[in-house]
PDBQT receptor file of N, H, CA, C and O in Angstrom, charges set to zero:
ATOM      1  N   MET A   1      13.998  -5.941   1.320  1.00  0.00    +0.000 N 
ATOM      2  CA  MET A   1      13.541  -4.378   0.878  1.00  0.00    +0.000 C 
ATOM      3  C   MET A   1      11.644  -4.609   1.475  1.00  0.00    +0.000 C 
ATOM      4  O   MET A   1      10.938  -5.572   1.180  1.00  0.00    +0.000 OA
ATOM      5  N   ILE A   2      11.378  -3.835   2.034  1.00  0.00    +0.000 N 
ATOM      6  H   ILE A   2      11.952  -3.052   2.273  1.00  0.00    +0.000 HD
ATOM      7  CA  ILE A   2       9.739  -4.041   2.136  1.00  0.00    +0.000 C 
ATOM      8  C   ILE A   2       9.195  -2.917   1.176  1.00  0.00    +0.000 C 
ATOM      9  O   ILE A   2       9.710  -1.801   1.120  1.00  0.00    +0.000 OA
ATOM     10  N   THR A   3       8.255  -3.257   0.527  1.00  0.00    +0.000 N 
ATOM     11  H   THR A   3       7.837  -4.164   0.572  1.00  0.00    +0.000 HD
ATOM     12  CA  THR A   3       7.406  -2.684  -0.671  1.00  0.00    +0.000 C 
ATOM     13  C   THR A   3       5.862  -2.246   0.224  1.00  0.00    +0.000 C 
ATOM     14  O   THR A   3       5.013  -3.086   0.524  1.00  0.00    +0.000 OA
ATOM     15  N   LEU A   4       5.762  -0.849   0.525  1.00  0.00    +0.000 N 
ATOM     16  H   LEU A   4       6.451  -0.167   0.282  1.00  0.00    +0.000 HD
ATOM     17  CA  LEU A   4       4.450  -0.632   0.570  1.00  0.00    +0.000 C 
ATOM     18  C   LEU A   4       3.330  -0.351  -0.460  1.00  0.00    +0.000 C 
ATOM     19  O   LEU A   4       3.432   0.698  -1.097  1.00  0.00    +0.000 OA
ATOM     20  N   TYR A   5       2.701  -0.833  -0.603  1.00  0.00    +0.000 N 
ATOM     21  H   TYR A   5       2.618  -1.685  -0.086  1.00  0.00    +0.000 HD
ATOM     22  CA  TYR A   5       1.426  -0.306  -1.402  1.00  0.00    +0.000 C 
ATOM     23  C   TYR A   5       0.528   0.575  -0.996  1.00  0.00    +0.000 C 
ATOM     24  O   TYR A   5      -0.233   0.233  -0.091  1.00  0.00    +0.000 OA
ATOM     25  N   ASP A   6       0.435   1.697  -1.487  1.00  0.00    +0.000 N 
ATOM     26  H   ASP A   6       1.053   1.975  -2.222  1.00  0.00    +0.000 HD
ATOM     27  CA  ASP A   6      -0.336   2.950  -0.670  1.00  0.00    +0.000 C 
ATOM     28  C   ASP A   6      -1.180   3.751  -1.903  1.00  0.00    +0.000 C 
ATOM     29  O   ASP A   6      -1.143   3.729  -3.134  1.00  0.00    +0.000 OA
ATOM     30  N   CYS A   7      -2.051   4.554  -0.752  1.00  0.00    +0.000 N 
ATOM     31  H   CYS A   7      -2.081   4.572   0.247  1.00  0.00    +0.000 HD
ATOM     32  CA  CYS A   7      -3.026   5.491  -1.805  1.00  0.00    +0.000 C 
ATOM     33  C   CYS A   7      -2.510   6.568  -0.812  1.00  0.00    +0.000 C 
ATOM     34  O   CYS A   7      -2.602   6.447   0.409  1.00  0.00    +0.000 OA
ATOM     35  N   SER A   8      -1.827   7.891  -1.601  1.00  0.00    +0.000 N 
ATOM     36  H   SER A   8      -1.753   7.990  -2.594  1.00  0.00    +0.000 HD
ATOM     37  CA  SER A   8      -1.596   8.741  -0.803  1.00  0.00    +0.000 C 
ATOM     38  C   SER A   8      -2.744   9.746  -0.031  1.00  0.00    +0.000 C 
ATOM     39  O   SER A   8      -2.572  10.445   0.968  1.00  0.00    +0.000 OA
ATOM     40  N   THR A   9      -4.066   9.552  -0.916  1.00  0.00    +0.000 N 
ATOM     41  H   THR A   9      -4.205   8.984  -1.727  1.00  0.00    +0.000 HD
ATOM     42  CA  THR A   9      -5.339  10.167  -0.091  1.00  0.00    +0.000 C 
ATOM     43  C   THR A   9      -6.217   9.279   0.952  1.00  0.00    +0.000 C 
ATOM     44  O   THR A   9      -7.264   9.606   1.511  1.00  0.00    +0.000 OA
ATOM     45  N   ALA A  10      -5.484   8.050   1.053  1.00  0.00    +0.000 N 
ATOM     46  H   ALA A  10      -4.634   7.784   0.599  1.00  0.00    +0.000 HD
ATOM     47  CA  ALA A  10      -6.474   7.133   2.069  1.00  0.00    +0.000 C 
ATOM     48  C   ALA A  10      -5.735   7.074   3.608  1.00  0.00    +0.000 C 
ATOM     49  O   ALA A  10      -4.602   6.595   3.672  1.00  0.00    +0.000 OA
ATOM     50  N   PRO A  11      -6.312   7.504   4.673  1.00  0.00    +0.000 N 
ATOM     51  CA  PRO A  11      -6.329   7.271   5.863  1.00  0.00    +0.000 C 
ATOM     52  C   PRO A  11      -5.489   6.140   6.478  1.00  0.00    +0.000 C 
ATOM     53  O   PRO A  11      -4.667   6.514   7.315  1.00  0.00    +0.000 OA
ATOM     54  N   SER A  12      -5.555   4.703   6.189  1.00  0.00    +0.000 N 
ATOM     55  H   SER A  12      -6.223   4.400   5.509  1.00  0.00    +0.000 HD
ATOM     56  CA  SER A  12      -5.046   3.778   6.496  1.00  0.00    +0.000 C 
ATOM     57  C   SER A  12      -3.612   3.615   6.103  1.00  0.00    +0.000 C 
ATOM     58  O   SER A  12      -2.757   3.361   6.952  1.00  0.00    +0.000 OA
ATOM     59  N   PRO A  13      -3.276   3.782   4.586  1.00  0.00    +0.000 N 
ATOM     60  CA  PRO A  13      -2.042   3.706   4.479  1.00  0.00    +0.000 C 
ATOM     61  C   PRO A  13      -1.120   4.799   4.821  1.00  0.00    +0.000 C 
ATOM     62  O   PRO A  13       0.107   4.807   4.734  1.00  0.00    +0.000 OA
ATOM     63  N   ARG A  14      -2.072   5.892   5.301  1.00  0.00    +0.000 N 
ATOM     64  H   ARG A  14      -3.070   5.885   5.372  1.00  0.00    +0.000 HD
ATOM     65  CA  ARG A  14      -0.950   7.137   5.956  1.00  0.00    +0.000 C 
ATOM     66  C   ARG A  14      -0.502   6.722   7.403  1.00  0.00    +0.000 C 
ATOM     67  O   ARG A  14       0.514   7.191   7.916  1.00  0.00    +0.000 OA
ATOM     68  N   ARG A  15      -1.192   5.955   7.932  1.00  0.00    +0.000 N 
ATOM     69  H   ARG A  15      -2.017   5.574   7.515  1.00  0.00    +0.000 HD
ATOM     70  CA  ARG A  15      -0.620   5.442   9.607  1.00  0.00    +0.000 C 
ATOM     71  C   ARG A  15       0.402   4.439   9.131  1.00  0.00    +0.000 C 
ATOM     72  O   ARG A  15       1.422   4.302   9.807  1.00  0.00    +0.000 OA
ATOM     73  N   ALA A  16       0.238   3.754   8.081  1.00  0.00    +0.000 N 
ATOM     74  H   ALA A  16      -0.590   3.866   7.532  1.00  0.00    +0.000 HD
ATOM     75  CA  ALA A  16       1.473   2.824   7.931  1.00  0.00    +0.000 C 
ATOM     76  C   ALA A  16       3.031   3.774   7.263  1.00  0.00    +0.000 C 
ATOM     77  O   ALA A  16       4.211   3.586   7.555  1.00  0.00    +0.000 OA
ATOM     78  N   ARG A  17       2.594   4.495   6.581  1.00  0.00    +0.000 N 
ATOM     79  H   ARG A  17       1.634   4.648   6.344  1.00  0.00    +0.000 HD
ATOM     80  CA  ARG A  17       3.625   5.280   6.286  1.00  0.00    +0.000 C 
ATOM     81  C   ARG A  17       4.502   5.980   7.403  1.00  0.00    +0.000 C 
ATOM     82  O   ARG A  17       5.730   6.064   7.403  1.00  0.00    +0.000 OA
ATOM     83  N   ILE A  18       3.329   6.628   8.670  1.00  0.00    +0.000 N 
ATOM     84  H   ILE A  18       2.332   6.561   8.670  1.00  0.00    +0.000 HD
ATOM     85  CA  ILE A  18       3.831   7.205   9.549  1.00  0.00    +0.000 C 
ATOM     86  C   ILE A  18       4.701   6.161  10.477  1.00  0.00    +0.000 C 
ATOM     87  O   ILE A  18       5.882   6.418  10.714  1.00  0.00    +0.000 OA
ATOM     88  N   LEU A  19       4.121   5.063  10.956  1.00  0.00    +0.000 N 
ATOM     89  H   LEU A  19       3.162   4.855  10.763  1.00  0.00    +0.000 HD
ATOM     90  CA  LEU A  19       4.764   3.703  11.243  1.00  0.00    +0.000 C 
ATOM     91  C   LEU A  19       5.955   3.494  11.003  1.00  0.00    +0.000 C 
ATOM     92  O   LEU A  19       6.784   3.359  11.902  1.00  0.00    +0.000 OA
ATOM     93  N   LEU A  20       6.308   3.418   9.425  1.00  0.00    +0.000 N 
ATOM     94  H   LEU A  20       5.634   3.528   8.694  1.00  0.00    +0.000 HD
ATOM     95  CA  LEU A  20       7.486   3.247   9.003  1.00  0.00    +0.000 C 
ATOM     96  C   LEU A  20       8.562   4.028   9.166  1.00  0.00    +0.000 C 
ATOM     97  O   LEU A  20       9.711   3.753   9.513  1.00  0.00    +0.000 OA
ATOM     98  N   ALA A  21       7.921   5.283   8.802  1.00  0.00    +0.000 N 
ATOM     99  H   ALA A  21       6.987   5.507   8.521  1.00  0.00    +0.000 HD
ATOM    100  CA  ALA A  21       8.996   6.653   8.983  1.00  0.00    +0.000 C 
ATOM    101  C   ALA A  21       9.401   6.538  10.664  1.00  0.00    +0.000 C 
ATOM    102  O   ALA A  21      10.607   6.562  10.907  1.00  0.00    +0.000 OA
ATOM    103  N   GLU A  22       8.649   6.439  11.589  1.00  0.00    +0.000 N 
ATOM    104  H   GLU A  22       7.668   6.420  11.391  1.00  0.00    +0.000 HD
ATOM    105  CA  GLU A  22       8.972   6.286  13.074  1.00  0.00    +0.000 C 
ATOM    106  C   GLU A  22       9.778   5.517  13.590  1.00  0.00    +0.000 C 
ATOM    107  O   GLU A  22      10.446   5.755  14.596  1.00  0.00    +0.000 OA
ATOM    108  N   LYS A  23       9.787   4.189  12.724  1.00  0.00    +0.000 N 
ATOM    109  H   LYS A  23       9.245   3.995  11.906  1.00  0.00    +0.000 HD
ATOM    110  CA  LYS A  23      10.495   2.978  13.141  1.00  0.00    +0.000 C 
ATOM    111  C   LYS A  23      11.975   3.364  12.237  1.00  0.00    +0.000 C 
ATOM    112  O   LYS A  23      12.975   2.793  12.672  1.00  0.00    +0.000 OA
ATOM    113  N   GLY A  24      12.187   4.295  11.008  1.00  0.00    +0.000 N 
ATOM    114  H   GLY A  24      11.375   4.760  10.656  1.00  0.00    +0.000 HD
ATOM    115  CA  GLY A  24      13.248   4.229  10.379  1.00  0.00    +0.000 C 
ATOM    116  C   GLY A  24      13.334   3.005   9.364  1.00  0.00    +0.000 C 
ATOM    117  O   GLY A  24      14.436   2.537   9.077  1.00  0.00    +0.000 OA
ATOM    118  N   VAL A  25      12.395   2.597   8.933  1.00  0.00    +0.000 N 
ATOM    119  H   VAL A  25      11.500   2.977   9.166  1.00  0.00    +0.000 HD
ATOM    120  CA  VAL A  25      12.457   1.154   8.422  1.00  0.00    +0.000 C 
ATOM    121  C   VAL A  25      12.359   1.682   6.696  1.00  0.00    +0.000 C 
ATOM    122  O   VAL A  25      11.395   2.234   6.167  1.00  0.00    +0.000 OA
ATOM    123  N   PRO A  26      13.847   1.263   5.972  1.00  0.00    +0.000 N 
ATOM    124  CA  PRO A  26      13.526   1.604   4.481  1.00  0.00    +0.000 C 
ATOM    125  C   PRO A  26      12.675   0.804   3.961  1.00  0.00    +0.000 C 
ATOM    126  O   PRO A  26      12.599  -0.339   4.411  1.00  0.00    +0.000 OA
ATOM    127  N   HIS A  27      11.663   1.309   2.669  1.00  0.00    +0.000 N 
ATOM    128  H   HIS A  27      11.724   2.237   2.303  1.00  0.00    +0.000 HD
ATOM    129  CA  HIS A  27      10.745   0.568   2.262  1.00  0.00    +0.000 C 
ATOM    130  C   HIS A  27      10.710   1.589   0.950  1.00  0.00    +0.000 C 
ATOM    131  O   HIS A  27      11.156   2.737   0.968  1.00  0.00    +0.000 OA
ATOM    132  N   ASP A  28      10.007   0.854  -0.342  1.00  0.00    +0.000 N 
ATOM    133  H   ASP A  28       9.645  -0.078  -0.356  1.00  0.00    +0.000 HD
ATOM    134  CA  ASP A  28       9.967   1.315  -1.483  1.00  0.00    +0.000 C 
ATOM    135  C   ASP A  28       8.275   1.380  -1.250  1.00  0.00    +0.000 C 
ATOM    136  O   ASP A  28       7.606   0.713  -0.460  1.00  0.00    +0.000 OA
ATOM    137  N   THR A  29       7.802   2.471  -2.266  1.00  0.00    +0.000 N 
ATOM    138  H   THR A  29       8.345   3.012  -2.907  1.00  0.00    +0.000 HD
ATOM    139  CA  THR A  29       6.506   2.732  -2.159  1.00  0.00    +0.000 C 
ATOM    140  C   THR A  29       5.907   2.562  -3.588  1.00  0.00    +0.000 C 
ATOM    141  O   THR A  29       6.453   3.101  -4.551  1.00  0.00    +0.000 OA
ATOM    142  N   VAL A  30       4.803   1.824  -3.713  1.00  0.00    +0.000 N 
ATOM    143  H   VAL A  30       4.360   1.387  -2.930  1.00  0.00    +0.000 HD
ATOM    144  CA  VAL A  30       4.129   1.513  -4.911  1.00  0.00    +0.000 C 
ATOM    145  C   VAL A  30       2.686   2.331  -4.675  1.00  0.00    +0.000 C 
ATOM    146  O   VAL A  30       1.978   2.099  -3.695  1.00  0.00    +0.000 OA
ATOM    147  N   GLN A  31       2.328   3.358  -5.743  1.00  0.00    +0.000 N 
ATOM    148  H   GLN A  31       2.904   3.546  -6.539  1.00  0.00    +0.000 HD
ATOM    149  CA  GLN A  31       0.940   3.909  -5.663  1.00  0.00    +0.000 C 
ATOM    150  C   GLN A  31      -0.092   2.889  -5.794  1.00  0.00    +0.000 C 
ATOM    151  O   GLN A  31       0.121   1.958  -6.571  1.00  0.00    +0.000 OA
ATOM    152  N   VAL A  32      -1.320   2.945  -5.056  1.00  0.00    +0.000 N 
ATOM    153  H   VAL A  32      -1.494   3.701  -4.425  1.00  0.00    +0.000 HD
ATOM    154  CA  VAL A  32      -2.373   2.022  -5.838  1.00  0.00    +0.000 C 
ATOM    155  C   VAL A  32      -3.346   2.941  -6.274  1.00  0.00    +0.000 C 
ATOM    156  O   VAL A  32      -3.534   3.742  -5.358  1.00  0.00    +0.000 OA
ATOM    157  N   ASP A  33      -4.164   3.237  -7.408  1.00  0.00    +0.000 N 
ATOM    158  H   ASP A  33      -4.011   2.587  -8.152  1.00  0.00    +0.000 HD
ATOM    159  CA  ASP A  33      -5.003   4.407  -7.772  1.00  0.00    +0.000 C 
ATOM    160  C   ASP A  33      -6.648   3.560  -7.436  1.00  0.00    +0.000 C 
ATOM    161  O   ASP A  33      -7.256   2.696  -8.067  1.00  0.00    +0.000 OA
ATOM    162  N   LEU A  34      -6.938   4.258  -6.220  1.00  0.00    +0.000 N 
ATOM    163  H   LEU A  34      -6.444   4.960  -5.707  1.00  0.00    +0.000 HD
ATOM    164  CA  LEU A  34      -8.259   3.296  -5.616  1.00  0.00    +0.000 C 
ATOM    165  C   LEU A  34      -9.558   4.033  -6.330  1.00  0.00    +0.000 C 
ATOM    166  O   LEU A  34     -10.647   3.460  -6.356  1.00  0.00    +0.000 OA
ATOM    167  N   ARG A  35      -9.369   5.305  -6.890  1.00  0.00    +0.000 N 
ATOM    168  H   ARG A  35      -8.484   5.771  -6.869  1.00  0.00    +0.000 HD
ATOM    169  CA  ARG A  35     -10.574   5.834  -7.894  1.00  0.00    +0.000 C 
ATOM    170  C   ARG A  35     -10.733   5.338  -9.177  1.00  0.00    +0.000 C 
ATOM    171  O   ARG A  35     -11.769   5.540  -9.812  1.00  0.00    +0.000 OA
ATOM    172  N   SER A  36      -9.479   4.493  -9.764  1.00  0.00    +0.000 N 
ATOM    173  H   SER A  36      -8.638   4.330  -9.249  1.00  0.00    +0.000 HD
ATOM    174  CA  SER A  36      -9.956   3.575 -10.927  1.00  0.00    +0.000 C 
ATOM    175  C   SER A  36     -10.054   1.886 -10.364  1.00  0.00    +0.000 C 
ATOM    176  O   SER A  36     -10.283   0.945 -11.123  1.00  0.00    +0.000 OA
ATOM    177  N   ASN A  37      -9.893   1.797  -9.306  1.00  0.00    +0.000 N 
ATOM    178  H   ASN A  37      -9.707   2.562  -8.689  1.00  0.00    +0.000 HD
ATOM    179  CA  ASN A  37      -9.956   0.367  -8.563  1.00  0.00    +0.000 C 
ATOM    180  C   ASN A  37      -9.059  -0.283  -9.016  1.00  0.00    +0.000 C 
ATOM    181  O   ASN A  37      -9.285  -1.387  -9.512  1.00  0.00    +0.000 OA
ATOM    182  N   GLU A  38      -7.910   0.207  -8.962  1.00  0.00    +0.000 N 
ATOM    183  H   GLU A  38      -7.726   1.104  -8.560  1.00  0.00    +0.000 HD
ATOM    184  CA  GLU A  38      -6.502  -0.620  -9.446  1.00  0.00    +0.000 C 
ATOM    185  C   GLU A  38      -6.722  -1.848  -8.479  1.00  0.00    +0.000 C 
ATOM    186  O   GLU A  38      -6.619  -3.000  -8.901  1.00  0.00    +0.000 OA
ATOM    187  N   GLN A  39      -7.017  -1.573  -7.220  1.00  0.00    +0.000 N 
ATOM    188  H   GLN A  39      -7.100  -0.637  -6.877  1.00  0.00    +0.000 HD
ATOM    189  CA  GLN A  39      -7.058  -2.843  -5.956  1.00  0.00    +0.000 C 
ATOM    190  C   GLN A  39      -7.547  -3.837  -6.560  1.00  0.00    +0.000 C 
ATOM    191  O   GLN A  39      -7.224  -4.978  -6.229  1.00  0.00    +0.000 OA
ATOM    192  N   LEU A  40      -8.610  -3.541  -7.784  1.00  0.00    +0.000 N 
ATOM    193  H   LEU A  40      -8.872  -2.615  -8.053  1.00  0.00    +0.000 HD
ATOM    194  CA  LEU A  40      -9.450  -4.675  -7.439  1.00  0.00    +0.000 C 
ATOM    195  C   LEU A  40      -9.201  -5.572  -8.545  1.00  0.00    +0.000 C 
ATOM    196  O   LEU A  40      -9.897  -6.552  -8.813  1.00  0.00    +0.000 OA
ATOM    197  N   GLY A  41      -8.026  -5.133  -9.264  1.00  0.00    +0.000 N 
ATOM    198  H   GLY A  41      -7.461  -4.337  -9.047  1.00  0.00    +0.000 HD
ATOM    199  CA  GLY A  41      -7.284  -6.012 -10.474  1.00  0.00    +0.000 C 
ATOM    200  C   GLY A  41      -6.580  -7.240 -10.084  1.00  0.00    +0.000 C 
ATOM    201  O   GLY A  41      -6.205  -7.474  -8.935  1.00  0.00    +0.000 OA
ATOM    202  N   ASP A  42      -6.430  -7.964 -11.031  1.00  0.00    +0.000 N 
ATOM    203  H   ASP A  42      -6.735  -7.774 -11.964  1.00  0.00    +0.000 HD
ATOM    204  CA  ASP A  42      -5.706  -9.384 -11.084  1.00  0.00    +0.000 C 
ATOM    205  C   ASP A  42      -4.313  -9.174 -10.482  1.00  0.00    +0.000 C 
ATOM    206  O   ASP A  42      -3.778 -10.067  -9.824  1.00  0.00    +0.000 OA
ATOM    207  N   ALA A  43      -3.747  -8.029 -10.701  1.00  0.00    +0.000 N 
ATOM    208  H   ALA A  43      -4.182  -7.304 -11.235  1.00  0.00    +0.000 HD
ATOM    209  CA  ALA A  43      -2.182  -7.745 -10.767  1.00  0.00    +0.000 C 
ATOM    210  C   ALA A  43      -2.387  -7.624  -9.136  1.00  0.00    +0.000 C 
ATOM    211  O   ALA A  43      -1.897  -8.566  -8.514  1.00  0.00    +0.000 OA
ATOM    212  N   TYR A  44      -3.083  -6.535  -8.293  1.00  0.00    +0.000 N 
ATOM    213  H   TYR A  44      -3.481  -5.769  -8.798  1.00  0.00    +0.000 HD
ATOM    214  CA  TYR A  44      -3.019  -6.314  -7.265  1.00  0.00    +0.000 C 
ATOM    215  C   TYR A  44      -3.890  -7.478  -6.051  1.00  0.00    +0.000 C 
ATOM    216  O   TYR A  44      -3.891  -7.431  -4.820  1.00  0.00    +0.000 OA
ATOM    217  N   ARG A  45      -4.437  -8.268  -6.806  1.00  0.00    +0.000 N 
ATOM    218  H   ARG A  45      -4.436  -8.306  -7.805  1.00  0.00    +0.000 HD
ATOM    219  CA  ARG A  45      -5.302  -9.291  -5.976  1.00  0.00    +0.000 C 
ATOM    220  C   ARG A  45      -4.036 -10.154  -5.637  1.00  0.00    +0.000 C 
ATOM    221  O   ARG A  45      -3.866 -10.500  -4.468  1.00  0.00    +0.000 OA
ATOM    222  N   ARG A  46      -2.917 -10.607  -6.855  1.00  0.00    +0.000 N 
ATOM    223  H   ARG A  46      -3.055 -10.325  -7.804  1.00  0.00    +0.000 HD
ATOM    224  CA  ARG A  46      -1.735 -11.557  -6.481  1.00  0.00    +0.000 C 
ATOM    225  C   ARG A  46      -0.850 -11.286  -5.212  1.00  0.00    +0.000 C 
ATOM    226  O   ARG A  46      -0.107 -12.073  -4.626  1.00  0.00    +0.000 OA
ATOM    227  N   ILE A  47      -1.124  -9.954  -4.938  1.00  0.00    +0.000 N 
ATOM    228  H   ILE A  47      -1.728  -9.314  -5.414  1.00  0.00    +0.000 HD
ATOM    229  CA  ILE A  47      -0.137  -9.592  -4.094  1.00  0.00    +0.000 C 
ATOM    230  C   ILE A  47      -1.122  -9.209  -2.949  1.00  0.00    +0.000 C 
ATOM    231  O   ILE A  47      -0.513  -9.110  -1.884  1.00  0.00    +0.000 OA
ATOM    232  N   ASN A  48      -2.377  -8.979  -2.846  1.00  0.00    +0.000 N 
ATOM    233  H   ASN A  48      -2.872  -9.059  -3.711  1.00  0.00    +0.000 HD
ATOM    234  CA  ASN A  48      -3.358  -8.838  -1.775  1.00  0.00    +0.000 C 
ATOM    235  C   ASN A  48      -4.515  -9.300  -1.762  1.00  0.00    +0.000 C 
ATOM    236  O   ASN A  48      -5.367  -8.421  -1.635  1.00  0.00    +0.000 OA
ATOM    237  N   PRO A  49      -5.048 -10.721  -1.871  1.00  0.00    +0.000 N 
ATOM    238  CA  PRO A  49      -6.304 -11.067  -2.103  1.00  0.00    +0.000 C 
ATOM    239  C   PRO A  49      -7.453 -10.860  -1.710  1.00  0.00    +0.000 C 
ATOM    240  O   PRO A  49      -8.507 -11.318  -2.150  1.00  0.00    +0.000 OA
ATOM    241  N   GLN A  50      -7.213  -9.943  -0.605  1.00  0.00    +0.000 N 
ATOM    242  H   GLN A  50      -6.356  -9.571  -0.248  1.00  0.00    +0.000 HD
ATOM    243  CA  GLN A  50      -8.385  -9.140   0.181  1.00  0.00    +0.000 C 
ATOM    244  C   GLN A  50      -8.624  -7.504  -0.392  1.00  0.00    +0.000 C 
ATOM    245  O   GLN A  50      -9.433  -6.660  -0.005  1.00  0.00    +0.000 OA
ATOM    246  N   CYS A  51      -7.672  -7.439  -1.371  1.00  0.00    +0.000 N 
ATOM    247  H   CYS A  51      -7.015  -8.125  -1.685  1.00  0.00    +0.000 HD
ATOM    248  CA  CYS A  51      -7.650  -6.050  -2.362  1.00  0.00    +0.000 C 
ATOM    249  C   CYS A  51      -7.803  -5.058  -1.409  1.00  0.00    +0.000 C 
ATOM    250  O   CYS A  51      -8.711  -4.239  -1.553  1.00  0.00    +0.000 OA
ATOM    251  N   THR A  52      -7.120  -5.006  -0.536  1.00  0.00    +0.000 N 
ATOM    252  H   THR A  52      -6.383  -5.671  -0.419  1.00  0.00    +0.000 HD
ATOM    253  CA  THR A  52      -7.435  -3.710   0.721  1.00  0.00    +0.000 C 
ATOM    254  C   THR A  52      -6.101  -2.718   0.421  1.00  0.00    +0.000 C 
ATOM    255  O   THR A  52      -5.211  -3.162  -0.306  1.00  0.00    +0.000 OA
ATOM    256  N   VAL A  53      -5.998  -1.523   0.931  1.00  0.00    +0.000 N 
ATOM    257  H   VAL A  53      -6.721  -1.163   1.521  1.00  0.00    +0.000 HD
ATOM    258  CA  VAL A  53      -4.465  -0.834   0.549  1.00  0.00    +0.000 C 
ATOM    259  C   VAL A  53      -4.452  -0.177   2.238  1.00  0.00    +0.000 C 
ATOM    260  O   VAL A  53      -5.314   0.590   2.667  1.00  0.00    +0.000 OA
ATOM    261  N   PRO A  54      -3.560  -0.560   2.830  1.00  0.00    +0.000 N 
ATOM    262  CA  PRO A  54      -2.144  -0.593   2.511  1.00  0.00    +0.000 C 
ATOM    263  C   PRO A  54      -2.175  -1.973   2.607  1.00  0.00    +0.000 C 
ATOM    264  O   PRO A  54      -3.012  -2.662   3.191  1.00  0.00    +0.000 OA
ATOM    265  N   ALA A  55      -0.713  -2.494   1.684  1.00  0.00    +0.000 N 
ATOM    266  H   ALA A  55      -0.033  -1.934   1.210  1.00  0.00    +0.000 HD
ATOM    267  CA  ALA A  55      -0.391  -3.918   1.921  1.00  0.00    +0.000 C 
ATOM    268  C   ALA A  55       1.247  -3.502   1.838  1.00  0.00    +0.000 C 
ATOM    269  O   ALA A  55       1.824  -2.649   1.163  1.00  0.00    +0.000 OA
ATOM    270  N   LEU A  56       1.823  -4.657   2.997  1.00  0.00    +0.000 N 
ATOM    271  H   LEU A  56       1.355  -5.350   3.545  1.00  0.00    +0.000 HD
ATOM    272  CA  LEU A  56       3.234  -4.911   2.357  1.00  0.00    +0.000 C 
ATOM    273  C   LEU A  56       3.506  -5.909   1.967  1.00  0.00    +0.000 C 
ATOM    274  O   LEU A  56       2.846  -6.890   2.308  1.00  0.00    +0.000 OA
ATOM    275  N   GLN A  57       4.603  -6.020   1.089  1.00  0.00    +0.000 N 
ATOM    276  H   GLN A  57       5.139  -5.223   0.812  1.00  0.00    +0.000 HD
ATOM    277  CA  GLN A  57       5.427  -7.382   0.440  1.00  0.00    +0.000 C 
ATOM    278  C   GLN A  57       6.747  -7.106   0.972  1.00  0.00    +0.000 C 
ATOM    279  O   GLN A  57       7.681  -7.871   0.734  1.00  0.00    +0.000 OA
TER     280      GLN A  57
């Protein structure tokens, strides 16, 4: 199963959500809080070293 690391208020993850929905790809979603800089923490850095959202795993 694909996991989408998402932020509901950001435009780039929105495009990823639209693409996955149009293609009918089942996926889990994990919200990343950009306001508290969660994407810069060590846990997220292990998922995506570039610290950007969205990320697929």
